[in-house]
LOBAKE-211975 format. One record per residue (C-alpha): residue number from 1; residue in one letter; z, y, x. Coordinates in nm, 3 decimals, always signed. Each point is the difference from the previous one (the first is absolute). Layout:
residues N
seq  type  z  y  x
NUM  A  Z  Y  X
...
//
This chain:
residues 103
seq  type  z  y  x
1  M  -9.372  -1.082  +17.446
2  L  -0.286  +0.230  -0.095
3  S  -0.224  -0.144  +0.271
4  I  +0.053  -0.354  -0.130
5  F  -0.086  +0.113  -0.353
6  L  -0.319  +0.173  +0.116
7  T  -0.105  -0.297  +0.211
8  I  +0.035  -0.245  -0.286
9  F  -0.179  +0.208  -0.262
10  S  -0.274  +0.137  +0.223
11  Q  -0.134  -0.354  +0.055
12  S  -0.018  -0.070  -0.373
13  T  -0.215  +0.307  -0.066
14  L  -0.293  -0.130  +0.203
15  A  -0.271  -0.135  -0.228
16  D  -0.124  -0.262  +0.240
17  D  -0.012  -0.108  +0.363
18  A  -0.343  +0.153  +0.071
19  E  +0.158  +0.318  +0.132
20  L  +0.188  -0.185  +0.273
21  N  -0.177  -0.330  +0.065
22  R  -0.350  -0.041  +0.144
23  V  -0.061  -0.332  -0.177
24  A  +0.104  +0.142  -0.337
25  K  -0.228  +0.300  +0.050
26  K  -0.297  -0.224  +0.074
27  I  +0.073  -0.222  -0.302
28  K  +0.032  +0.304  -0.228
29  T  -0.329  +0.143  +0.130
30  Q  -0.179  -0.330  -0.066
31  I  +0.133  -0.017  -0.356
32  E  -0.094  +0.362  -0.072
33  K  -0.356  -0.061  +0.126
34  S  -0.030  -0.305  -0.226
35  I  +0.119  +0.203  -0.299
36  K  -0.255  +0.274  +0.073
37  K  -0.278  -0.261  +0.017
38  S  +0.106  -0.143  -0.336
39  K  -0.237  +0.090  -0.282
40  K  +0.279  +0.028  -0.256
41  T  +0.198  +0.317  -0.053
42  L  +0.353  -0.106  +0.080
43  E  +0.324  +0.181  -0.073
44  G  +0.352  -0.106  +0.087
45  Y  +0.196  -0.124  +0.295
46  C  +0.054  -0.321  +0.191
47  D  +0.284  -0.090  +0.235
48  V  -0.125  -0.250  +0.258
49  F  +0.252  -0.209  +0.192
50  V  -0.135  -0.175  +0.311
51  D  +0.192  -0.274  +0.182
52  L  -0.104  -0.015  +0.367
53  D  +0.036  -0.266  +0.269
54  Y  +0.031  +0.096  +0.367
55  T  -0.043  -0.336  +0.172
56  H  -0.342  +0.096  +0.138
57  P  +0.012  +0.220  +0.311
58  K  -0.075  +0.368  -0.071
59  N  -0.114  -0.071  -0.357
60  A  +0.177  -0.001  -0.334
61  V  -0.141  -0.259  -0.240
62  V  +0.024  +0.040  -0.378
63  K  +0.201  -0.287  -0.151
64  K  +0.035  +0.116  -0.360
65  V  -0.111  +0.289  -0.220
66  S  +0.179  +0.089  -0.322
67  T  -0.058  +0.294  -0.230
68  L  +0.165  +0.192  -0.280
69  G  -0.172  +0.252  -0.226
70  D  -0.335  +0.047  -0.172
71  N  -0.186  -0.332  -0.027
72  E  -0.345  +0.125  +0.103
73  L  +0.124  +0.199  +0.299
74  C  +0.221  -0.286  +0.116
75  F  -0.287  -0.247  -0.038
76  I  -0.214  +0.213  +0.233
77  A  +0.289  +0.030  +0.247
78  K  +0.061  -0.375  +0.007
79  K  -0.371  -0.066  +0.042
80  T  -0.019  +0.246  +0.291
81  I  +0.302  -0.125  +0.199
82  N  -0.053  -0.370  +0.059
83  V  +0.249  -0.250  +0.136
84  G  -0.084  -0.053  +0.366
85  N  -0.119  +0.356  +0.074
86  K  +0.112  +0.116  +0.344
87  Y  +0.119  +0.347  +0.095
88  A  +0.112  +0.146  +0.334
89  Y  +0.352  +0.141  -0.021
90  D  +0.236  +0.230  +0.189
91  W  +0.329  -0.158  -0.109
92  P  +0.065  -0.302  -0.221
93  E  +0.096  +0.058  -0.360
94  R  +0.007  -0.306  -0.224
95  Y  -0.060  +0.163  -0.338
96  I  -0.226  +0.297  -0.060
97  R  -0.010  +0.198  -0.324
98  V  -0.306  +0.207  -0.084
99  Q  -0.040  +0.208  -0.316
100  V  -0.352  +0.076  -0.120
101  V  -0.056  +0.259  -0.273
102  S  -0.331  +0.057  -0.176
103  K  -0.062  +0.294  -0.233
//
């Protein structure tokens, strides 16, 4: 019983998929670079949800990007991750959640 409880709640404590998924880590790195290049001083957070398509061999293709959080951060994130971008992947995962925090 205790192991089931720990399994369920340990997954919910992860902030995003970048710790486990190679595609999510690459997407998060791209967004963070774009934020650093921005001339504005930005504070806040943005949750980025990426819907991926795996019909292409060895590549995940971005189908949809949705965001939740600070408008300016989310605008930069949406501008960085375009529909149609391709990423090499280890295992298929349809939805990826990435959380970006700027202080």
